[in-house]
RODO-2510 file (C-alpha; in nm, 4 decimals, decimal comma):
residues 342
     n   res          X          Y          Z
     1     m    -2,0534     0,2355     3,8807
     2     e    -2,4257     0,2781     3,9483
     3     f    -2,6735     0,0077     3,8457
     4     f    -3,0511    -0,0194     3,8726
     5     t    -3,2621    -0,2764     4,0474
     6     p    -3,4416    -0,5241     3,8213
     7     l    -3,8123    -0,5892     3,8384
     8     l    -3,7763    -0,9210     4,0188
     9     p    -3,5491    -0,8906     4,3239
    10     d    -3,5349    -1,2658     4,3757
    11     a    -3,3727    -1,3027     4,0336
    12     a    -3,0840    -1,0670     4,1142
    13     s    -2,8453    -1,3560     4,1579
    14     s    -2,9275    -1,5119     3,8236
    15     l    -2,6650    -1,5295     3,5542
    16     g    -2,8412    -1,2730     3,3375
    17     m    -2,8546    -1,0203     3,6184
    18     a    -2,4939    -1,0893     3,7085
    19     l    -2,3886    -1,0082     3,3548
    20     v    -2,5581    -0,6728     3,3757
    21     l    -2,4407    -0,5873     3,7267
    22     s    -2,0784    -0,6681     3,6433
    23     s    -2,0641    -0,4863     3,3110
    24     a    -1,8764    -0,1633     3,2578
    25     t    -2,0058    -0,1646     2,9003
    26     p    -2,3512    -0,0217     2,8222
    27     l    -2,5615    -0,3357     2,8692
    28     v    -2,9342    -0,4067     2,8775
    29     l    -3,1200    -0,7234     2,9807
    30     l    -3,4464    -0,7809     2,7934
    31     d    -3,7211    -1,0415     2,8439
    32     a    -3,9105    -1,2301     2,5742
    33     d    -4,1309    -0,9253     2,5079
    34     l    -3,8262    -0,6970     2,4736
    35     v    -3,9071    -0,5283     2,8029
    36     v    -3,6084    -0,3953     2,9974
    37     q    -3,5350    -0,6131     3,2992
    38     a    -3,2132    -0,4421     3,3993
    39     a    -2,9787    -0,1784     3,2595
    40     s    -2,6290    -0,0781     3,3531
    41     g    -2,5570     0,2711     3,4725
    42     s    -2,3204     0,3135     3,1798
    43     f    -2,6103     0,2536     2,9395
    44     c    -2,8318     0,5158     3,1011
    45     g    -2,5494     0,7639     3,1304
    46     a    -2,4271     0,7184     2,7746
    47     f    -2,7682     0,7709     2,6171
    48     a    -2,9165     1,0284     2,8600
    49     l    -3,1921     0,8036     2,9947
    50     d    -3,3707     0,8488     3,3285
    51     p    -3,2630     0,5587     3,5533
    52     d    -3,5961     0,5581     3,7345
    53     k    -3,7918     0,5046     3,4115
    54     v    -3,5788     0,2534     3,2235
    55     v    -3,6663    -0,0763     3,3941
    56     g    -4,0076    -0,2035     3,2867
    57     l    -4,0239    -0,0112     2,9610
    58     d    -4,0355    -0,1632     2,6154
    59     f    -3,6901    -0,1297     2,4629
    60     a    -3,8402     0,0471     2,1593
    61     k    -3,9967     0,3122     2,3869
    62     l    -3,6774     0,4169     2,5589
    63     g    -3,6031     0,7885     2,5365
    64     a    -3,8140     0,9504     2,2669
    65     g    -3,8531     0,6305     2,0678
    66     e    -3,5126     0,6484     1,8996
    67     w    -3,4567     0,2755     1,9663
    68     s    -3,7677     0,1698     1,7743
    69     a    -3,5987     0,0904     1,4437
    70     p    -3,7930    -0,1936     1,2722
    71     t    -3,4816    -0,3827     1,1618
    72     l    -3,3308    -0,3732     1,5097
    73     g    -3,6606    -0,4902     1,6604
    74     s    -3,6783    -0,7827     1,4190
    75     l    -3,3229    -0,8868     1,5010
    76     l    -3,3908    -0,8703     1,8751
    77     r    -3,7065    -1,0841     1,8426
    78     a    -3,5181    -1,3404     1,6345
    79     t    -3,2506    -1,3499     1,9035
    80     v    -3,5105    -1,4097     2,1762
    81     a    -3,6559    -1,6956     1,9724
    82     g    -3,3143    -1,8517     1,9392
    83     n    -3,3138    -1,8162     1,5624
    84     a    -3,0233    -1,5734     1,5469
    85     a    -2,7702    -1,3737     1,7409
    86     i    -2,6794    -1,0139     1,6709
    87     r    -2,3110    -0,9718     1,6012
    88     a    -2,1671    -0,6268     1,5287
    89     y    -2,4912    -0,4778     1,3957
    90     e    -2,4316    -0,1157     1,3019
    91     f    -2,7031     0,1241     1,4112
    92     d    -2,7324     0,5019     1,3863
    93     l    -2,9012     0,6478     1,6924
    94     v    -3,0848     0,9607     1,5820
    95     r    -3,2123     1,1960     1,8526
    96     a    -3,3687     1,5368     1,8084
    97     g    -3,1301     1,8194     1,8799
    98     q    -2,8303     1,5881     1,9282
    99     p    -2,5595     1,4555     1,6973
   100     t    -2,6204     1,1135     1,5481
   101     r    -2,4285     0,8409     1,7294
   102     h    -2,2908     0,5401     1,5449
   103     l    -2,3392     0,2272     1,7529
   104     i    -2,2302    -0,1361     1,7308
   105     i    -2,4863    -0,3702     1,8858
   106     n    -2,4318    -0,7289     1,9933
   107     a    -2,7033    -0,9466     2,1482
   108     h    -2,7351    -1,3091     2,2464
   109     r    -2,9887    -1,5252     2,4242
   110     l    -2,9182    -1,6306     2,7829
   111     d    -2,9801    -2,0030     2,8307
   112     y    -2,8980    -2,1385     3,1735
   113     p    -3,0570    -2,3781     3,4265
   114     g    -3,3264    -2,2255     3,6438
   115     s    -3,4047    -1,9457     3,4036
   116     d    -3,7597    -1,8167     3,4539
   117     g    -3,8029    -1,7082     3,0945
   118     d    -3,6316    -1,6189     2,7692
   119     r    -3,3915    -1,3307     2,8083
   120     i    -3,1311    -1,1635     2,5936
   121     a    -2,8318    -0,9520     2,6830
   122     v    -2,7786    -0,6511     2,4573
   123     a    -2,4394    -0,4785     2,4555
   124     i    -2,4019    -0,1396     2,2885
   125     a    -2,0706     0,0196     2,1918
   126     d    -2,0569     0,3814     2,0777
   127     v    -1,7938     0,4006     1,8018
   128     t    -1,8798     0,7494     1,6791
   129     e    -1,5469     0,9063     1,7727
   130     a    -1,3527     0,6072     1,6434
   131     r    -1,5267     0,6300     1,3047
   132     q    -1,4683     1,0038     1,2901
   133     t    -1,0996     0,9434     1,3610
   134     e    -1,0864     0,6828     1,0830
   135     k    -1,2559     0,9227     0,8429
   136     l    -1,0159     1,2012     0,9369
   137     k    -0,7214     0,9679     0,8795
   138     d    -0,8624     0,8607     0,5419
   139     d    -0,9126     1,2253     0,4447
   140     v    -0,5527     1,3051     0,5397
   141     v    -0,4258     1,0079     0,3378
   142     r    -0,6307     1,1152     0,0349
   143     e    -0,5011     1,4707     0,0665
   144     k    -0,1424     1,3473     0,0845
   145     l    -0,1969     1,1282    -0,2210
   146     v    -0,3243     1,4290    -0,4150
   147     l    -0,0224     1,6339    -0,3067
   148     l     0,2104     1,3444    -0,3936
   149     e     0,0590     1,3133    -0,7401
   150     e     0,1009     1,6872    -0,7932
   151     l     0,4632     1,6637    -0,6789
   152     q     0,5253     1,3705    -0,9121
   153     h     0,3826     1,5659    -1,2057
   154     r     0,6052     1,8618    -1,1224
   155     v     0,9131     1,6381    -1,0940
   156     a     0,8316     1,4718    -1,4280
   157     n     0,7855     1,8091    -1,5978
   158     s     1,1088     1,9407    -1,4488
   159     l     1,3034     1,6379    -1,5714
   160     q     1,1614     1,6828    -1,9202
   161     i     1,2643     2,0505    -1,9198
   162     i     1,6168     1,9634    -1,8028
   163     a     1,6467     1,6926    -2,0692
   164     s     1,5295     1,9361    -2,3365
   165     v     1,7803     2,2024    -2,2289
   166     l     2,0627     1,9470    -2,2326
   167     m     1,9699     1,8271    -2,5814
   168     q     1,9500     2,1829    -2,7171
   169     s     2,2888     2,2602    -2,5623
   170     a     2,4389     1,9462    -2,7162
   171     r     2,3259     2,0599    -3,0593
   172     k     2,4770     2,4047    -3,0204
   173     v     2,8242     2,3284    -2,8817
   174     q     3,1182     2,2987    -3,1194
   175     s     3,3299     2,0626    -2,9118
   176     d     3,2714     1,6941    -2,9755
   177     e     3,3793     1,6109    -2,6216
   178     a     3,1379     1,8634    -2,4693
   179     r     2,8608     1,7368    -2,6973
   180     s     2,9262     1,3799    -2,5840
   181     h     2,9090     1,4782    -2,2154
   182     l     2,5832     1,6698    -2,2674
   183     q     2,4305     1,3795    -2,4585
   184     n     2,5280     1,1391    -2,1809
   185     a     2,3728     1,3729    -1,9247
   186     h     2,0563     1,3893    -2,1373
   187     h     2,0331     1,0101    -2,1514
   188     r     2,0732     0,9814    -1,7757
   189     v     1,8045     1,2428    -1,7101
   190     m     1,5640     1,0650    -1,9469
   191     s     1,6332     0,7346    -1,7733
   192     i     1,5698     0,8889    -1,4322
   193     a     1,2440     1,0294    -1,5706
   194     t     1,1462     0,6764    -1,6727
   195     l     1,2300     0,5477    -1,3244
   196     q     1,0240     0,8247    -1,1685
   197     r     0,7263     0,7493    -1,3935
   198     q     0,7394     0,3785    -1,3119
   199     l     0,7631     0,4369    -0,9384
   200     a     0,4855     0,6963    -0,9461
   201     a     0,2570     0,4371    -1,1048
   202     t     0,3331     0,1890    -0,8262
   203     r     0,1093     0,2897    -0,5370
   204     a     0,1560    -0,0293    -0,3386
   205     g     0,5261     0,0433    -0,2927
   206     n     0,6551    -0,2805    -0,4485
   207     v     0,7663    -0,2867    -0,8107
   208     k     0,7238    -0,5638    -1,0675
   209     l     1,0586    -0,5851    -1,2399
   210     r     0,9416    -0,7239    -1,5745
   211     p     0,7308    -0,4246    -1,6871
   212     y     0,9600    -0,1859    -1,5017
   213     l     1,2831    -0,2878    -1,6778
   214     t     1,1067    -0,3481    -2,0096
   215     d     0,9714     0,0065    -2,0094
   216     l     1,3104     0,1387    -1,9044
   217     c     1,4816    -0,0384    -2,1969
   218     d     1,2174     0,0927    -2,4362
   219     s     1,2811     0,4461    -2,3144
   220     i     1,6577     0,4184    -2,3432
   221     g     1,6308     0,2615    -2,6871
   222     a     1,3947     0,5304    -2,8126
   223     s     1,6325     0,8074    -2,7075
   224     m     1,9712     0,6487    -2,7852
   225     i     1,9443     0,3878    -3,0600
   226     y     1,9971     0,5725    -3,3854
   227     d     1,8677     0,2866    -3,6044
   228     p     1,6347     0,0296    -3,4395
   229     s     1,6681    -0,1917    -3,7471
   230     l     2,0363    -0,2391    -3,6632
   231     i     2,0555    -0,2387    -3,2828
   232     t     1,8103    -0,4419    -3,0724
   233     l     1,7637    -0,3819    -2,6999
   234     r     1,5403    -0,6216    -2,5107
   235     a     1,4682    -0,7247    -2,1527
   236     d     1,4403    -1,0848    -2,0353
   237     v     1,3115    -1,0546    -1,6773
   238     d     1,1299    -1,2959    -1,4480
   239     d     0,8283    -1,2166    -1,2269
   240     t     1,0295    -1,0857    -0,9324
   241     v     0,8781    -0,8076    -0,7221
   242     v     1,1107    -0,5814    -0,5228
   243     g     1,0852    -0,2780    -0,2986
   244     p     1,1103     0,0757    -0,4406
   245     e     1,4655     0,1375    -0,3148
   246     v     1,5990    -0,1805    -0,4766
   247     s     1,4114    -0,1050    -0,7982
   248     v     1,5708     0,2401    -0,8221
   249     s     1,9206     0,0953    -0,7790
   250     l     1,8562    -0,1782    -1,0353
   251     g     1,7118     0,0742    -1,2794
   252     l     2,0111     0,3036    -1,2501
   253     i     2,2515     0,0115    -1,2953
   254     v     2,0675    -0,1008    -1,6092
   255     t     2,0719     0,2554    -1,7390
   256     e     2,4477     0,2919    -1,6960
   257     l     2,5309    -0,0494    -1,8412
   258     v     2,3035    -0,0090    -2,1430
   259     i     2,4360     0,3417    -2,2133
   260     n     2,7886     0,2056    -2,1871
   261     a     2,7111    -0,0793    -2,4279
   262     l     2,5492     0,1508    -2,6813
   263     k     2,8410     0,3905    -2,6585
   264     h     3,1333     0,1462    -2,6758
   265     a     3,0151    -0,1895    -2,8120
   266     f     2,8937    -0,0597    -3,1477
   267     p     3,1178     0,2264    -3,2645
   268     d     3,0394     0,1422    -3,6271
   269     r     2,6902     0,2813    -3,6809
   270     t     2,6327     0,0487    -3,9731
   271     a     2,6902    -0,2673    -3,7656
   272     c     2,4090    -0,4852    -3,6333
   273     g     2,3967    -0,5907    -3,2718
   274     t     2,1903    -0,6959    -2,9728
   275     i     2,1875    -0,5892    -2,6087
   276     i     2,0054    -0,8116    -2,3598
   277     v     1,9058    -0,7091    -2,0086
   278     d     1,8509    -1,0280    -1,8078
   279     y     1,7285    -1,0646    -1,4494
   280     k     1,6731    -1,3966    -1,2735
   281     s     1,5994    -1,4657    -0,9094
   282     e     1,6483    -1,7983    -0,7341
   283     a     1,6470    -1,9293    -0,3788
   284     t     2,0203    -1,8639    -0,3499
   285     g     2,0058    -1,5061    -0,4765
   286     w     1,9584    -1,3021    -0,7926
   287     t     2,1619    -1,1983    -1,0952
   288     l     2,1243    -0,8960    -1,3197
   289     k     2,3116    -0,9188    -1,6497
   290     v     2,3588    -0,6761    -1,9364
   291     e     2,5185    -0,8493    -2,2338
   292     d     2,6043    -0,7307    -2,5837
   293     d     2,7556    -0,8911    -2,8924
   294     g     2,9618    -0,5890    -2,9905
   295     i     3,3344    -0,5474    -3,0405
   296     g     3,4206    -0,6420    -2,6843
   297     m     3,6532    -0,4834    -2,4333
   298     p     3,9807    -0,3224    -2,5414
   299     g     4,2964    -0,5141    -2,4602
   300     d     4,4104    -0,2538    -2,2063
   301     h     4,0728    -0,2192    -2,0319
   302     e     4,2169    -0,3334    -1,6965
   303     t     4,4642    -0,0453    -1,6901
   304     q     4,2227     0,2213    -1,8088
   305     k     4,0863     0,4731    -1,5585
   306     p     3,7245     0,3867    -1,4650
   307     g     3,4653     0,6267    -1,6006
   308     l     3,1701     0,7873    -1,4257
   309     g     2,9356     0,5081    -1,5320
   310     t     3,1631     0,2397    -1,3853
   311     g     3,1826     0,4262    -1,0573
   312     i     2,8047     0,4570    -1,0416
   313     v     2,7560     0,0842    -1,1091
   314     d     3,0122    -0,0118    -0,8450
   315     a     2,8541     0,2171    -0,5835
   316     l     2,5006     0,0945    -0,6510
   317     s     2,6133    -0,2684    -0,6463
   318     n     2,7716    -0,2141    -0,3064
   319     q     2,4431    -0,0742    -0,1800
   320     l     2,2744    -0,3969    -0,2937
   321     n     2,5456    -0,6125    -0,1302
   322     s     2,6314    -0,7461    -0,4747
   323     a     2,9443    -0,8156    -0,6770
   324     v     3,0196    -0,6897    -1,0283
   325     v     3,1508    -0,9572    -1,2636
   326     v     3,2730    -0,8532    -1,6105
   327     t     3,3240    -1,1264    -1,8715
   328     a     3,4451    -1,1129    -2,2300
   329     t     3,2037    -1,3273    -2,4339
   330     n     3,3847    -1,3052    -2,7691
   331     p     3,2108    -1,1376    -2,9327
   332     g     3,0827    -0,8890    -2,6869
   333     t     3,0841    -0,8268    -2,3147
   334     r     2,8723    -0,9417    -2,0231
   335     v     2,8440    -0,7444    -1,7010
   336     a     2,6718    -0,9332    -1,4209
   337     i     2,5567    -0,7987    -1,0848
   338     v     2,5451    -1,1018    -0,8561
   339     h     2,3729    -1,1060    -0,5173
   340     l     2,3915    -1,4137    -0,2928
   341     n     2,1442    -1,4522    -0,0080
   342     k     2,3034    -1,4930     0,3319
***
């Protein structure tokens, strides 16, 4: 790398000169009057300065005067006086006919034995390309967020259309069995729509379970409970925060268990009852429970063929490395998903 001879040859071995002569970073050595004492070749090359005219000039007069910013001059004088040091000062270098360069300037006073005067070392880093890269990345992220929001709106609209078609079909069919299947499909689609809406609102990725499961229960209750004055569905959830994948599995489990409770625990539509969705997390693990005070399980439930909902709950529980525990509470039934930390 090429460097330029300072004004005082006998000072070439001084610490200040050594800093300049050993620097691969654009570096300038200034005296107390902000006159250039030495400049690295990288400085002259980076900012298109004539090497033969740099040393001995006022720093503010370098080039066409583009370094003469009042704020920068004040900071440099304060540094010479020992009243301050410039750390990561951002400066836009504006030159006629050339793109503006974004610079980071650092400067500190050189104090060492044998110094023949106050001097400061000024280091300049050109971060123009780095900032442009950051801006480009930010623009790409913003564009992807816009596209993601549009996709989420389209998914939400599609789920609503599917749910509407299922409900209309359920009203038209003559078979009670077919109607029941279509209604169950409608409830599942509406629950998935609730999950999608909750996750779309969570930009950070993690999901707070209390509002998430509370909103899910409200949605299920609004679409499935025929008389809210008789059947109560509520969520009792702690302040646990989980990742999006876990939240989806938990939401689907709650959906299946609540649908199952509403369908089987209260066959008499004039009966009162309560369904509680409970989630608690401790140091040893977490437990998700859905409990009702309905008629309870039939006596031959162990020999009955598992339904679709049971299969879904079992599969999702396996994904969460959890066990399904079913308990008769007399009256009612409790289904617990238990996860123990290893």
